[in-house]
N, C-alpha and C positions, 0 to 999 in steps of 0.2 A: 504494500500500500504506500506508494509514493517514492519515486526516485529509483535510481539504479546505482550500482557500485561504480565508483570512479577512482582511479589511482592518480593522486595529485600531490602537490607540495602543500605542507602546512607550515606557516611562518612561525619561527620561534626566535630566541635570542633577545637582544636589547638594542637600544639606540646605536646606530652605526656599527652594529655587529650582528648581522642577520645569520640565521641558522634555519635550515629547512628539514622537516621530517617528511619522508615519502610515505604516504599513508593510503590505505584503502578506506574510502568513506562513502556514505550515502550522498548522492549528488545534491540533495536538498539541504544538507547541513552546511553551516558557515565554513569558510576556508580553514579557520583555525579552531573549529568546534570539535565536537566528539567524533571519533573515527572508529572504524571496526578493528583495524590492525595497523601497526607501524611496520613498514616493509624496508625501511632504510633511512639514511640521513645524508644531508649534503651541507658542506661548509663552503659557501660560494666565494669566500675571500681567500686569495692565494696565501699559502704558508711560506715559510722561509725559503723553500725551494721553488717557489712560483707555481705550485700545484694546487688545484682545487680538489678537495678530498670528498669522496662519496663512498658510502657503505651501503650495499644492497643485499637483501635476502632473496636470491634468485629463485630458490625453491618455492617460496611463498608467492613471489611474483608470478611464476608459472601457474600456480594454483588459482590465483585470482583471475588471471587472464583466461584460464580454462573455464572458469565459472561465468565468463562473459563480461568481466569488468572492462570499462572503457579507460583509455589513457588521456590525460590532459596533454596539451601540446608540449609544455616544458618537460613533463615526465617522459614523453615519447622521445624528445630530443636527447635527454640524458641517457635513456636506455639504449639509444642508437649509438651514442658516443662510447658507451660502456661495452658495446659489442653484443648486447643481449638481443637487440632488434636490428633490422637493416637501418642504415642512416636515413633520417628524415630528409626529404628533398630540399627543404629550406636550409638545412645545415650545410649541404653540399654547395648550394648557391652562395651562401654567406662566405664559405671558405674560399671559393673562387674569386669572389669580389675582394676579399681581404688580400689574397695573393696578388691580384692585379694592382691593387693600391700600393702594396709594398714594393712591387717591381718599378712603379713609376717614381718612387722617391729615391 
């Protein structure tokens, strides 16, 4: 009764220090509201080595996708970069655009 399951980011952290939980949630719930299960986390700020760190529970992601869960665009992009899904077409386009811009400079 109401909504379907969606895999998306839930914002956490504090001012100027964002942190995201990757969650399976009812689509009608607020972004940072109650969720069914946490499937991973993402720290979008680069660490000392210039890396953005993400942790994913691939087994549970497979389960929820098998149950018919939908992916949000940012989650789909992250899973493509992680090698779990094929790359999202917009990711490829953005990479080509960035590559051309760097060659011009």
